C-alpha positions, 0 to 999 in steps of 0.5 A, spaced: 593 064 689 595 071 691 602 073 693 603 080 696 610 082 697 612 088 702 616 090 707 624 092 706 627 091 700 634 089 703 631 085 708 631 077 708 626 074 705 620 071 709 614 068 707 608 068 711 603 062 710 596 062 714 592 057 717 586 054 717 580 058 714 584 064 714 587 069 709 594 072 711 591 079 713 587 076 718 592 071 721 598 075 721 594 082 722 597 084 729 604 083 727 604 084 719 607 091 720 613 089 725 615 083 721 615 088 715 619 093 718 625 088 719 624 083 713 622 083 705 615 079 706 612 074 701 604 074 704 600 068 701 593 067 700 591 060 698 586 059 692 579 059 695 582 064 700 584 069 696 578 073 694 577 069 687 571 065 685 576 059 686 575 053 691 581 050 695 583 044 691 588 040 696 594 041 700 599 039 695 597 042 689 597 049 693 604 047 695 606 046 687 604 053 686 608 056 692 614 052 689 613 055 682 612 062 685 619 062 689 622 059 683 620 064 678 621 070 682 626 068 688 631 063 684 628 057 688 630 060 695 628 063 701 631 066 707 625 063 711 618 061 711 613 061 717 607 057 717 601 059 722 598 052 725 596 049 718 600 053 714 606 049 718 604 043 713 606 048 707 613 049 710 614 042 712 612 040 705 617 045 702 622 042 706 621 035 705 620 036 697 626 040 696 624 043 690 626 050 693 630 051 699 629 054 705 634 057 710 629 057 716 623 053 716 619 056 722 613 052 725 607 056 729 605 051 734 602 046 729 598 040 730 601 036 725 595 031 725 596 026 720 590 021 718 588 015 714 582 017 709 576 014 713 578 018 719 580 024 716 573 024 712 570 023 719 574 029 722 572 034 717 565 032 718 565 034 725 570 040 725 568 044 719 561 045 721 564 048 727 568 053 724 562 056 720 556 054 725 556 061 729 554 065 722 547 062 723 545 067 728 547 072 732 546 068 739 551 063 736 556 069 734 556 072 741 557 065 744 563 063 740 566 070 740 565 070 748 569 063 748 574 066 743 576 072 748 576 068 754 580 062 751 585 066 747 585 073 751 582 076 745 580 083 744 573 084 741 576 087 735 581 081 734 575 076 735 571 080 730 576 079 725 577 072 726 570 070 726 569 075 720 574 071 716 572 064 718 565 066 715 567 069 708 570 063 705 566 058 702 565 051 706 567 047 700 574 051 701 575 050 708 573 042 708 578 041 702 583 045 706 582 041 713 581 034 709 587 034 705 591 037 710 590 031 714 592 026 708 598 030 707 603 026 711 610 028 713 616 023 713 620 021 719 627 024 721 627 029 715 633 033 715 635 037 709 642 040 709 643 047 710 636 048 712 634 049 720 627 047 723 624 051 728 618 050 732 614 055 736 611 050 742 605 053 745 606 049 752 599 049 753 597 045 747 600 039 751 607 034 751 604 030 745 606 035 740 613 035 742 614 028 740 611 029 734 616 035 732 622 031 734 619 025 730 618 028 723 624 033 724 631 031 726 634 036 731 629 041 731 630 048 735 624 048 739 622 054 743 617 053 749 612 059 750 607 058 756 601 060 751 595 057 748 595 055 740 598 061 736 596 066 742 602 070 740 598 072 734 592 075 737 594 081 740 597 080 747 604 083 747 606 078 753 606 073 748 607 077 741 614 080 743 617 074 746 615 070 739 617 075 735 624 076 738 625 068 737 623 069 730 628 074 729 633 070 733 631 064 728 633 068 722 640 070 724 642 063 726 647 060 721 645 055 716 
């Protein structure tokens, strides 16, 4: 596990938790400097995605390592944590388990999919090869790159960066991450005193996700943005600016 601390020493602590098959450098690369100018950042790379020879074990093992780090280095408390996509699973578990305290849990347009073992196994067999299939040939790479650029309005540089990220990690780590995420369930109606829950809702994902957010958490604050899944992290200022403003407002809310 890798924990890099940067940004303002006198700023509120904000942990950054990347999504599927990503390191924080890629996932938050377009906003890292802007967040560091305002907050004391704790940037996390999970086992298997941290440049080591380790393989990602499972979601809960990594959650425990995050908890241990926060207890040892930050007295068991953070001002906030933001999870991008799958990274939101870690935010949800940190709130639900209550082994550390978050003032603000920020969820970056997550799916929050949950499945039984058989379904999770089938989904991982289908999805994981798709995440790495483009590495086999230049033709596949260019085709995937064109799709990413079109769907997320990415620049060439951003598309190359994300594709490079997906291709540099072991397929076993990606499989374990994706599979165990589906098996890591949240309870319904989670409520922790003095913790506020915030969702960045990408409305182009569909209404069913709003129902999930309200199912798992009591009275979450939901900010709606007319964008695709996590599009604010792909370089378009029309998305990035408003979401960063919302993050700042979340972090200032009383708990």
